C-alpha positions as CSV (number, residue, x, y, z in Angstrom):
1,M,-11.8,-4.1,-3.3
2,S,-12.7,-3.0,0.0
3,G,-14.5,-6.7,1.9
4,G,-10.9,-8.0,0.8
5,A,-8.9,-5.0,2.6
6,F,-11.5,-5.8,5.7
7,Q,-10.6,-9.1,6.4
8,S,-6.3,-8.0,5.4
9,H,-3.1,-8.5,8.0
10,L,-1.9,-5.6,6.4
11,H,-1.6,-2.1,8.9
12,A,-1.4,0.2,6.2
13,Y,-2.5,0.8,2.3
14,I,-1.9,3.4,0.2
15,L,-4.7,4.4,-1.9
16,K,-3.9,6.3,-5.0
17,G,-7.0,8.4,-5.5
18,A,-7.5,12.4,-5.2
19,G,-9.8,14.6,-5.1
20,E,-13.7,14.8,-2.7
21,E,-14.4,11.1,-4.3
22,A,-11.5,9.4,-3.0
23,L,-11.8,10.6,0.8
24,K,-15.3,9.6,0.8
25,E,-13.5,6.5,-0.7
26,A,-11.1,6.5,2.0
27,R,-13.4,7.4,4.8
28,R,-15.7,4.3,3.9
29,L,-12.5,1.9,3.9
30,A,-11.2,3.3,7.4
31,M,-15.1,2.6,8.7
32,G,-15.1,-0.4,7.1
33,Y,-12.1,-1.7,9.5
34,L,-13.7,-0.4,13.0
35,C,-16.9,-1.6,12.2
36,R,-18.2,-4.7,14.4
37,G,-21.1,-5.9,12.2
38,E,-20.4,-9.3,10.0
39,E,-20.8,-6.5,6.5
40,A,-18.2,-4.0,6.4
41,P,-19.1,-1.7,6.9
42,C,-22.8,-2.5,7.9
43,G,-23.6,1.5,8.7
44,E,-25.8,-0.1,11.9
45,C,-22.8,-1.5,14.5
46,P,-22.3,1.3,17.1
47,S,-18.8,1.9,15.4
48,C,-20.9,2.5,12.0
49,R,-23.3,5.1,13.4
50,L,-20.4,7.0,15.6
51,F,-18.7,7.6,12.3
52,L,-21.9,8.5,10.9
53,S,-23.2,11.1,13.0
54,G,-22.7,14.7,12.3
55,E,-21.9,15.3,8.9
56,G,-20.6,11.8,8.1
57,R,-16.8,12.3,8.2
58,G,-15.8,10.6,11.0
59,E,-15.8,13.3,13.4
60,N,-17.2,11.5,16.1
61,H,-15.5,8.2,16.4
62,P,-12.6,8.4,19.0
63,D,-10.9,5.7,17.7
64,Y,-10.5,7.5,13.9
65,M,-7.9,10.6,13.1
66,E,-7.6,12.1,10.1
67,I,-4.3,14.2,9.0
68,A,-4.0,16.5,6.6
69,P,-1.4,18.8,5.2
70,T,-1.1,22.3,7.1
71,K,0.8,24.9,5.5
72,K,3.1,27.1,8.5
73,T,5.5,28.0,5.5
74,S,4.9,28.5,1.5
75,K,4.7,25.0,1.1
76,A,1.2,23.1,2.9
77,S,3.1,19.9,4.7
78,I,2.8,17.1,6.8
79,K,5.3,17.2,9.4
80,K,7.3,15.4,11.5
81,E,5.5,16.4,14.9
82,R,2.7,15.6,13.4
83,I,3.7,12.3,12.9
84,E,4.6,12.2,16.4
85,S,1.7,13.0,17.6
86,V,-0.1,10.4,16.0
87,L,2.6,8.1,17.2
88,K,1.8,8.8,20.7
89,Q,-2.0,7.9,20.0
90,A,-1.7,5.1,18.3
91,A,0.1,3.4,21.2
92,M,-3.0,4.7,22.8
93,T,-5.7,2.3,24.2
94,D,-8.8,2.4,21.9
95,Y,-12.1,2.9,22.9
96,G,-14.1,0.6,21.4
97,E,-12.6,-2.7,21.2
98,G,-12.1,-2.4,17.3
99,G,-8.6,-0.8,17.2
100,K,-8.2,2.4,15.7
101,V,-7.8,4.0,12.2
102,F,-6.0,7.1,11.1
103,L,-6.4,8.4,7.5
104,F,-3.4,11.0,6.1
105,V,-4.7,13.4,3.2
106,D,-2.4,14.1,1.0
107,F,0.6,11.9,2.3
108,D,3.0,12.6,-0.2
109,S,2.8,16.0,1.2
110,T,4.8,14.8,4.4
111,T,8.1,15.5,4.8
112,V,10.9,12.8,4.0
113,E,11.6,13.3,8.3
114,G,7.6,12.9,9.0
115,Q,7.8,9.6,6.6
116,N,10.9,8.4,8.6
117,A,8.7,8.4,11.6
118,L,6.0,7.1,10.4
119,L,8.1,3.7,9.5
120,K,9.3,2.9,13.0
121,V,5.5,2.5,13.4
122,L,5.0,0.7,10.3
123,E,7.8,-1.7,11.2
124,E,6.2,-2.6,14.5
125,P,3.0,-1.4,14.2
126,P,0.2,-1.1,17.5
127,A,-2.0,-4.3,17.2
128,K,-5.3,-3.5,15.5
129,T,-4.1,-0.2,14.3
130,R,-4.7,0.8,10.7
131,F,-2.6,3.6,8.7
132,L,-4.4,4.5,5.3
133,L,-2.2,6.7,3.4
134,L,-3.8,8.8,0.3
135,S,-2.1,10.2,-2.1
136,S,-2.8,11.3,-6.0
137,S,1.2,10.9,-6.5
138,P,2.3,7.3,-4.4
139,E,5.7,7.5,-6.6
140,K,6.8,10.3,-4.4
141,I,6.4,8.2,-1.0
142,L,9.6,6.5,0.7
143,P,10.2,3.1,-0.9
144,T,10.6,1.9,2.3
145,V,7.1,3.2,3.1
146,R,6.3,2.0,0.5
147,S,7.3,-1.6,0.8
148,R,6.2,-1.6,4.2
149,A,1.9,-1.1,3.0
150,G,-0.2,-2.5,0.4
151,F,-1.7,-0.7,-2.7
152,L,-5.3,0.3,-3.3
153,D,-6.0,2.2,-6.7
154,L,-9.3,3.5,-5.9
155,K,-10.7,4.2,-9.2
156,A,-9.9,0.6,-10.5
157,K,-12.6,-1.2,-10.1
158,E,-13.2,-4.5,-8.2
159,A,-12.5,-7.7,-10.1
160,P,-11.4,-11.3,-8.9
161,G,-7.7,-12.4,-9.1
162,D,-6.8,-14.5,-11.4
163,P,-4.9,-17.4,-9.5
164,E,-3.2,-18.5,-12.8
165,R,-1.8,-15.5,-14.0
166,R,-0.5,-14.4,-9.7
167,H,1.5,-17.5,-10.2
168,R,2.5,-17.0,-13.7
169,T,3.8,-13.5,-12.0
170,F,5.8,-14.7,-9.4
171,R,7.1,-17.0,-11.3
172,L,8.9,-14.8,-13.0
173,M,9.7,-12.3,-10.4
174,E,11.4,-15.7,-9.5
175,K,13.4,-16.2,-12.8
176,V,14.6,-12.4,-13.0
177,F,15.9,-12.9,-9.3
178,L,17.4,-16.0,-10.0
179,R,19.1,-15.4,-13.6
180,R,19.5,-11.6,-14.7
181,E,19.2,-12.6,-18.2
182,E,15.3,-13.4,-18.1
183,V,14.7,-9.9,-17.8
184,F,15.2,-10.8,-21.9
185,F,12.4,-13.2,-22.2
186,A,10.5,-11.8,-20.0
187,R,8.7,-9.2,-22.3
188,H,7.0,-11.9,-24.6
189,F,4.9,-12.4,-21.0
190,F,3.8,-8.4,-21.2
191,E,3.0,-8.3,-24.6
192,E,0.7,-10.9,-23.7
193,E,-1.1,-9.6,-20.4
194,K,-1.3,-6.6,-21.7
195,E,-4.9,-5.9,-20.8
196,H,-4.4,-6.9,-17.2
197,L,-1.7,-4.5,-16.5
198,P,-3.2,-2.9,-13.3
199,E,-4.0,-6.7,-12.1
200,I,0.2,-8.1,-12.7
201,F,1.4,-4.2,-11.0
202,D,-0.5,-5.5,-8.5
203,Y,0.7,-9.0,-8.3
204,M,4.1,-7.8,-8.5
205,L,3.9,-4.9,-5.6
206,S,2.9,-7.5,-3.2
207,Y,5.6,-9.8,-4.1
208,L,8.3,-7.0,-3.9
209,R,6.8,-6.0,-0.4
210,D,7.4,-9.4,0.6
211,L,10.2,-9.8,-0.1
212,A,11.2,-6.3,1.4
213,V,9.7,-7.1,4.8
214,V,11.8,-10.3,5.2
215,Y,15.0,-8.6,4.3
216,E,14.5,-6.0,6.7
217,T,13.0,-8.8,9.9
218,G,13.6,-12.0,8.8
219,D,10.2,-13.1,9.7
220,V,8.4,-14.8,7.0
221,S,4.9,-14.4,9.1
222,L,4.5,-11.1,8.2
223,V,4.3,-11.7,4.6
224,K,1.0,-11.3,2.8
225,N,1.4,-14.5,0.0
226,Q,2.2,-17.4,2.4
227,D,1.8,-19.9,0.0
228,Y,5.1,-18.6,-1.5
229,G,6.8,-17.7,1.7
230,T,9.2,-20.5,1.0
231,L,10.6,-18.6,-1.9
232,I,10.4,-15.4,-0.6
233,A,12.6,-15.7,2.0
234,E,15.2,-17.4,-0.1
235,Q,15.0,-14.7,-2.4
236,A,14.9,-11.6,-0.4
237,Q,18.6,-11.5,1.6
238,S,20.1,-12.3,-2.8
239,A,18.0,-9.6,-4.1
240,G,19.3,-7.3,-1.0
241,S,18.6,-3.4,-1.3
242,R,18.2,-3.9,-5.2
243,I,14.0,-4.6,-4.0
244,Y,13.6,-0.9,-3.5
245,E,14.8,0.2,-6.7
246,I,13.0,-2.5,-8.4
247,I,9.6,-1.4,-6.3
248,D,10.6,2.5,-7.9
249,A,11.0,1.3,-11.4
250,L,7.3,-0.5,-10.7
251,Y,5.4,2.6,-9.5
252,E,7.1,4.9,-12.3
253,T,6.3,2.3,-14.8
254,R,2.4,2.5,-13.3
255,R,2.7,6.3,-13.9
256,Y,4.4,6.4,-17.1
257,I,1.4,3.9,-18.3
258,E,-0.9,6.3,-16.9
259,M,0.7,9.2,-19.3
260,N,0.2,7.3,-22.6
261,V,4.3,6.8,-23.1
262,N,4.5,3.9,-25.6
263,K,4.1,1.0,-23.2
264,S,7.2,-1.1,-24.6
265,F,9.2,1.8,-24.1
266,A,7.8,1.4,-20.4
267,F,8.4,-2.0,-20.0
268,E,11.4,-2.1,-21.3
269,W,13.3,0.4,-18.9
270,L,11.6,-1.6,-16.5
271,L,12.6,-4.9,-17.2
272,L,16.4,-3.2,-17.9
273,T,15.9,-1.9,-13.9
274,M,14.8,-5.5,-12.8
275,G,18.0,-6.9,-14.3
276,G,20.4,-4.4,-12.9
């Protein structure tokens, strides 16, 4: 999981996880982004040694920052003012020439105003700057923020993607956007792939994210799935704002499955939402 993320061109990732172990993995990911060695995180380069110094939480690294909820009212949250402070620091030059990394803990606690403030920088991120949004409930994050970030489940076991499964998933998405009645045939696909649902969800989310990026910016060079760039560009405008509704539905379906809700019901609901 981590190796691919270190090489990704994405500037933001939603990291699904909770507790100290998830936080440790998120910090390891941040250390990997800042690493100057050949195998990230190498643990030996000056950046890694600086990150691990002290208590190993990155507190001594000048290009790394953690942002956690504070409790000034009855409920702890990350507020707009804190996000604005982060944006000012993100715009500053990094110290180690490896970029900057900002890790948000319990990002789903961020106020709507705060998330909207971060959205501006996710649309035009500073060079070599990464935002890691750790959350136990990604579905609570605004869909506009989710559509501009990758997704990593910190509990998921790393496994190589299946090119054929990815292609079939993208073809399914293409058909559904072209002819909504295709949703009635799509159930067979999910039944066939029921042992690979996390991978299917990730492919679908990646495809939808690319649609949202092109819909908002018109810039096909920003999409992750460049080999499907032409198709994505064609579908982005026709899909319109429905993209965000479907992204929401995808996150909800993932949550239903994790709650052991009847899979057939969950998929039917997702497909009906996709078909409008």
